[in-house]
C-alpha positions as CSV (number, residue, x, y, z in Angstrom):
1,M,24.1,25.0,31.7
2,P,23.4,21.4,32.5
3,P,20.6,20.1,30.5
4,P,16.9,19.8,32.2
5,R,16.6,16.7,34.2
6,I,13.5,14.5,35.0
7,R,11.8,13.1,38.0
8,H,14.4,11.0,39.8
9,G,17.8,12.6,38.5
10,F,17.0,10.6,35.4
11,R,18.2,12.8,31.8
12,R,17.7,11.4,28.8
13,P,20.6,10.8,26.5
14,F,20.7,12.3,23.5
15,H,21.2,9.2,21.4
16,L,17.7,7.7,22.6
17,R,16.0,11.1,21.0
18,P,13.4,9.8,17.9
19,V,15.1,10.3,14.7
20,L,11.6,10.6,13.0
21,S,8.8,12.9,13.8
22,S,5.3,11.7,14.2
23,T,4.2,13.1,11.0
24,T,6.7,11.3,9.0
25,L,6.1,7.9,10.5
26,A,2.3,9.2,9.4
27,L,3.2,9.4,5.9
28,L,5.1,6.5,6.0
29,Y,2.5,4.2,7.6
30,C,0.0,5.6,5.0
31,S,2.2,5.3,1.8
32,F,2.9,1.8,2.9
33,A,-1.0,1.0,3.2
34,G,-1.7,2.8,-0.2
35,A,0.9,0.7,-2.0
36,A,-0.5,-2.5,-0.8
37,S,-3.8,-1.3,-1.7
38,A,-2.9,-0.6,-5.0
39,F,-0.4,-3.9,-5.0
40,S,-3.5,-6.0,-4.2
41,A,-5.9,-4.7,-7.4
42,L,-2.8,-5.7,-9.5
43,A,-2.8,-8.9,-8.5
44,F,-6.6,-9.2,-8.9
45,Y,-6.4,-8.0,-12.5
46,A,-3.5,-9.9,-13.4
47,A,-5.8,-13.0,-12.4
48,S,-9.0,-12.2,-13.9
49,P,-9.4,-12.6,-17.6
50,H,-9.4,-9.3,-18.8
51,C,-6.3,-8.7,-17.9
52,R,-4.4,-7.2,-21.2
53,W,-1.0,-7.9,-20.4
54,P,0.7,-11.0,-21.2
55,R,3.4,-11.2,-18.8
56,L,1.3,-9.9,-16.0
57,R,-1.0,-12.5,-16.8
58,R,1.4,-15.4,-16.8
59,A,2.7,-14.3,-14.1
60,G,-1.0,-14.2,-12.1
61,R,-1.6,-17.5,-11.0
62,L,-1.7,-16.7,-7.9
63,G,-2.9,-13.6,-8.1
64,R,-6.3,-13.6,-6.0
65,Q,-4.7,-15.6,-3.4
66,I,-1.5,-12.9,-3.1
67,G,-4.6,-9.9,-3.4
68,G,-6.3,-11.6,-0.8
69,V,-3.1,-11.0,1.3
70,A,-2.3,-7.5,0.0
71,A,-5.7,-6.8,1.0
72,A,-5.7,-7.6,4.1
73,T,-2.6,-5.9,5.1
74,A,-3.4,-2.4,3.5
75,L,-7.1,-2.8,5.5
76,W,-4.9,-3.7,8.8
77,L,-2.3,-1.0,7.9
78,W,-4.9,1.6,7.0
79,M,-7.2,0.4,10.3
80,G,-4.4,1.1,12.5
81,Q,-3.5,4.6,11.1
82,L,-7.4,5.9,10.9
83,G,-9.9,3.5,13.1
84,L,-12.1,0.9,12.1
85,A,-14.9,3.0,9.4
86,T,-12.7,5.1,7.7
87,G,-9.8,2.4,7.4
88,L,-12.4,0.3,5.4
89,C,-13.2,3.4,3.7
90,V,-10.2,4.3,2.4
91,T,-9.1,0.9,1.6
92,L,-11.9,0.1,-0.4
93,A,-10.8,3.8,-2.3
94,G,-8.0,3.2,-2.9
95,W,-8.5,-0.3,-4.1
96,M,-11.4,0.9,-6.7
97,L,-9.2,3.8,-7.9
98,T,-6.6,1.7,-8.9
99,A,-8.9,-1.5,-10.4
100,L,-10.3,1.6,-12.8
101,V,-7.0,3.0,-13.7
102,L,-5.5,-0.6,-14.5
103,P,-7.7,-1.2,-17.7
104,Y,-7.0,2.5,-18.9
105,L,-3.5,2.0,-18.5
106,A,-3.6,-1.0,-19.9
107,A,-6.0,-0.4,-23.2
108,W,-3.3,3.2,-23.7
109,T,0.4,0.9,-23.9
110,R,-1.6,-1.2,-26.4
111,P,0.2,-4.3,-25.2
112,E,-2.1,-6.9,-27.2
113,R,-0.7,-5.5,-30.0
114,E,3.0,-5.9,-28.7
115,A,2.8,-9.2,-28.1
116,R,1.7,-10.9,-31.5
117,R,4.8,-9.1,-33.2
């Protein structure tokens, strides 16, 4: 049985069918947005005087600029997926969650003690 034809006798070739579903693409899109938001918070933490990781503190000279670009990218990605208001809320929630966890993670790993040895 021949494949069904679309208008004007055109049928879609098999190799042009999408490989990833829209749900998978949306999940990837949101994963990249969440990673950009977390990276932004990490860059701002590296630029702050409260950063307890010596290696991250040395690399944090451009932290504010990199963090700003990553925050704008995360905001753009979330807004593209969820809309203006929801994208802004999700960006800020992810950013603040990461900013809250980083000092506790630094205190738990105790990097200052290892740097003194």
